[in-house]
C-alpha positions as CSV (number, residue, x, y, z in Angstrom):
1,M,0.0,0.0,0.0
2,A,1.4,3.4,-1.0
3,V,1.9,5.7,2.0
4,P,3.6,9.1,1.7
5,K,7.0,9.1,3.4
6,Y,6.9,12.8,4.2
7,K,4.1,15.3,4.9
8,T,3.0,17.3,1.9
9,S,3.4,21.0,2.6
10,K,0.4,23.3,2.4
11,A,2.1,25.3,-0.4
12,R,2.7,22.1,-2.5
13,A,-0.8,20.9,-2.0
14,A,-2.3,24.3,-2.8
15,S,-0.3,24.7,-6.0
16,R,-1.4,21.3,-7.2
17,K,-5.0,22.1,-6.4
18,S,-4.9,25.5,-8.0
19,A,-3.9,24.1,-11.4
20,N,-7.3,22.6,-11.8
21,M,-9.4,25.5,-10.3
22,R,-8.8,28.1,-13.0
23,L,-11.7,29.6,-14.9
24,A,-12.1,29.1,-18.6
25,A,-13.0,32.0,-20.9
26,P,-16.5,31.5,-22.5
27,T,-16.4,30.3,-26.1
28,L,-17.9,32.9,-28.4
29,T,-19.0,32.6,-32.0
30,V,-19.9,35.2,-34.6
31,C,-23.5,35.9,-35.4
32,G,-24.2,35.1,-39.0
33,T,-26.6,38.0,-39.5
34,C,-25.0,40.9,-37.7
35,G,-21.5,39.8,-36.9
36,N,-21.9,40.2,-33.1
37,M,-20.0,37.9,-30.8
38,I,-22.5,35.6,-29.0
39,L,-22.5,32.4,-26.9
40,P,-23.1,29.3,-29.1
41,H,-26.6,27.9,-29.4
42,R,-28.2,31.2,-28.1
43,V,-30.4,33.8,-29.8
44,C,-28.3,36.9,-30.7
45,P,-29.3,39.7,-28.3
46,K,-28.5,42.4,-30.8
47,C,-30.5,41.3,-33.9
48,G,-32.7,38.5,-32.5
49,S,-31.7,35.8,-35.0
50,Y,-30.8,32.2,-34.5
51,R,-29.0,30.2,-37.2
52,G,-29.9,32.8,-39.8
53,K,-33.6,33.0,-39.0
54,Q,-35.4,35.8,-37.2
55,V,-36.9,34.3,-34.1
56,M,-37.4,37.5,-32.0
57,S,-38.5,40.9,-33.0
58,R,-36.7,44.1,-32.0
59,E,-39.5,45.1,-29.7
60,E,-39.1,41.8,-27.7
61,L,-35.4,42.4,-27.3
62,N,-35.8,45.8,-25.6
């Protein structure tokens, strides 16, 4: 059975844990209608289109 020979210091343990706790930047795609950067699989908040089709009117967006 594997048992650590020495105590792992707090700094070593924290640096190992912090490597996996970083935040990832959100992936953005370009809207095909207006060119705005949007989250994928979402309606564009600027023009109201999704996959090239108008799904929301401008009045609904405001």
